[in-house]
C-alpha positions in Angstrom: 97.4 108.6 133.3 99.7 106.1 132.6 100.9 105.9 136.2 96.9 106.1 137.1 96.7 103.0 135.5 99.7 101.2 136.7 98.7 101.8 140.5 95.1 101.1 139.7 96.5 97.6 138.3 98.7 96.8 141.3 96.0 97.6 143.6 93.7 95.7 142.4 95.7 92.7 142.3 96.5 93.2 145.6 93.0 93.2 146.3 92.4 90.0 144.5 95.3 88.1 146.4 93.6 89.5 149.9 90.3 88.1 148.7 91.7 84.7 148.0 93.7 84.4 151.0 90.4 85.1 152.7 88.6 82.7 150.4 91.1 79.8 151.3 93.2 80.2 154.6 90.5 82.3 156.9 87.1 81.5 157.9 85.7 84.1 156.1 84.5 82.7 152.7 81.9 85.1 152.2 84.1 88.0 152.9 87.0 86.6 150.5 84.3 86.2 147.5 83.3 90.2 148.0 86.8 90.9 147.6 87.1 88.9 144.3 84.1 90.0 143.1 84.6 93.5 143.6 87.8 93.0 142.3 86.9 91.4 138.7 84.0 94.1 138.6 86.4 97.0 138.9 88.9 95.4 136.2 86.4 95.1 133.9 84.5 98.8 134.5 87.0 100.7 135.4 90.6 99.6 134.5 89.9 98.1 131.3 88.0 101.2 129.8 90.8 103.5 130.8 93.7 101.1 129.8 91.7 101.4 126.0 90.9 105.5 126.2 94.8 105.7 127.1 96.0 103.6 124.4 93.5 104.6 121.5 93.0 108.7 122.7 95.5 109.8 119.4 94.8 107.1 116.4 92.7 107.6 113.6 89.9 104.7 113.6 90.2 104.6 110.1 93.1 103.9 109.3 92.5 100.4 110.9 89.2 99.8 109.0 89.0 97.7 106.0 88.0 100.3 103.4 88.6 100.0 99.8 91.5 102.4 99.8 93.3 100.4 102.5 92.9 97.2 101.0 94.4 98.5 97.8 97.3 100.0 99.5 97.7 96.2 101.3 97.7 94.8 98.2 100.2 96.8 96.5 102.8 96.6 99.7 102.5 92.6 99.4 102.9 92.9 95.7 106.2 95.1 96.4 107.3 92.8 99.3 106.9 89.7 96.4 108.7 91.7 93.8 112.0 92.4 96.0 112.0 89.0 96.9 112.6 87.4 93.4 
């Protein structure tokens, strides 16, 4: 999965540069705009969801939510740090 994301990232960067090349250094402005637009859509709808799934697949979402228990743990942790500084 990680290699796929890296490969897709570099492929999309290359297509973005190709789009800018066609846009500014060629007479075919419409083709450059299409390359840029398809690249942006691929980043938003393909690369970003793959990346987010890869980063969050083995995590527990409840560890990152602000529940009463987690707020109490944060208070105890910060009070413990204050006591150690004194």
